[in-house]
NUTIDO-735157 format. One line per 10 residues: their letters; for each residue x, y, z of C-alpha. Coordinates in nm, 2 decimals. Example, Ala and Ser with C-alpha at 12.3 -4.5 7.8 and 13.67 -1.06 7.14 Angstrom:
<nodes>
as) 1.23,-0.45,0.78; 1.37,-0.11,0.71 $
</nodes>
This chain:
<nodes>
midcvrivee) 0.00,0.00,0.00; 0.13,0.35,-0.09; 0.20,0.59,0.20; 0.00,0.88,0.06; 0.05,1.08,0.38; 0.43,1.08,0.34; 0.40,1.18,-0.03; 0.16,1.46,0.05; 0.38,1.58,0.35; 0.68,1.59,0.11 $
hyskylgnps) 0.47,1.79,-0.14; 0.37,2.04,0.13; 0.73,2.07,0.25; 0.86,2.14,-0.10; 0.61,2.41,-0.18; 0.48,2.55,0.15; 0.79,2.50,0.38; 0.76,2.39,0.74; 0.43,2.41,0.92; 0.41,2.69,1.19 $
qsqqiapgtr) 0.13,2.49,1.37; 0.00,2.14,1.36; -0.28,1.97,1.55; -0.44,1.63,1.54; -0.81,1.65,1.47; -0.91,1.28,1.44; -0.76,1.00,1.65; -0.74,0.74,1.38; -0.99,0.46,1.39; -1.10,0.19,1.15 $
svpilrlqey) -1.33,0.44,0.97; -1.14,0.76,1.01; -0.77,0.79,0.96; -0.54,1.00,1.18; -0.61,1.36,1.05; -0.41,1.67,1.12; -0.46,2.04,1.04; -0.14,2.22,0.96; -0.09,2.59,0.92; 0.18,2.75,0.71 $
anvpsqgava) 0.26,3.11,0.79; 0.30,3.37,0.52; 0.17,3.14,0.24; 0.08,3.24,-0.03; 0.19,3.59,0.08; 0.31,3.79,0.38; 0.03,3.80,0.64; -0.16,3.51,0.49; -0.18,3.15,0.60; -0.24,2.82,0.43 $
ivtlglcsal) -0.43,2.57,0.64; -0.42,2.21,0.51; -0.53,1.87,0.62; -0.28,1.58,0.63; -0.41,1.22,0.64; -0.74,1.26,0.45; -0.58,1.09,0.15; -0.57,0.77,0.34; -0.94,0.74,0.40; -1.02,0.38,0.32 $
shtlheellf) -1.37,0.46,0.17; -1.22,0.67,-0.11; -1.06,0.58,-0.44; -0.97,0.95,-0.49; -0.69,1.07,-0.26; -0.75,1.43,-0.15; -0.66,1.68,0.11; -0.82,2.02,0.20; -0.65,2.35,0.16; -0.78,2.68,0.29 $
lcyaqfanet) -0.61,3.02,0.23; -0.68,3.33,0.43; -0.52,3.62,0.61; -0.38,3.52,0.95; -0.62,3.73,1.14; -0.91,3.50,1.03; -0.73,3.18,1.12; -0.90,3.11,1.45; -1.05,2.82,1.64; -1.39,2.86,1.47 $
lysllasvae) -1.22,2.82,1.13; -1.01,2.53,1.25; -1.33,2.36,1.39; -1.51,2.41,1.06; -1.22,2.26,0.86; -1.19,1.97,1.10; -1.56,1.90,1.07; -1.54,1.90,0.69; -1.24,1.68,0.69; -1.40,1.42,0.92 $
evatsqhplh) -1.72,1.43,0.72; -1.53,1.37,0.39; -1.32,1.09,0.56; -1.63,0.90,0.67; -1.84,0.95,0.36; -1.84,0.73,0.06; -1.81,1.04,-0.16; -1.49,1.24,-0.23; -1.51,1.61,-0.30; -1.52,1.71,-0.66 $
rgevlllarp) -1.41,2.02,-0.85; -1.68,2.28,-0.86; -1.87,2.14,-0.56; -2.01,2.39,-0.31; -2.04,2.29,0.05; -2.31,2.50,0.22; -2.26,2.58,0.58; -2.54,2.54,0.83; -2.49,2.91,0.92; -2.23,3.17,0.82 $
lpdteiealy) -1.89,3.14,0.98; -1.90,3.39,1.28; -1.75,3.73,1.22; -1.74,3.66,0.84; -1.97,3.65,0.55; -1.86,3.29,0.46; -2.17,3.08,0.39; -2.01,2.80,0.18; -1.69,2.65,0.07; -1.60,2.61,-0.29 $
iyppvylpeg) -1.40,2.31,-0.40; -1.13,2.39,-0.66; -0.76,2.32,-0.71; -0.53,2.58,-0.55; -0.45,2.88,-0.77; -0.27,3.12,-0.54; 0.03,2.90,-0.45; 0.37,2.86,-0.60; 0.40,2.72,-0.95; 0.42,2.34,-0.92 $
fepitied) 0.19,2.32,-0.63; -0.08,2.14,-0.81; -0.27,1.81,-0.78; -0.03,1.51,-0.75; -0.10,1.16,-0.87; -0.07,0.88,-0.62; -0.09,0.54,-0.77; -0.22,0.25,-0.56 $
</nodes>
């Protein structure tokens, strides 16, 4: 079996650098892999952060390996946002359906202190050239 987590982690290191924060969000069970949220400071620009999942690619219920990436200014990277991303990651990990390009995930209510009502699924466009979907062969 391919170690997709290691491959994704190497990809992150190459294009995003070292994480400034990392926290485990799922303990790793038969149905949900060990999931982490990692934050990369000053990516894609000064004062911004990239928040990514690590481990979602190993969800056993999926044939499509994927991770989540959220870009915002550092002032918006708070516990509410982390909680939202953790919930989405766990939902995706336990579902039989991977996320697809162009999909819109409606939130139950707007994210507090923002006007964010949904998340749009799309490959990253604001990151260094070369940071693009990678192919992981099983």
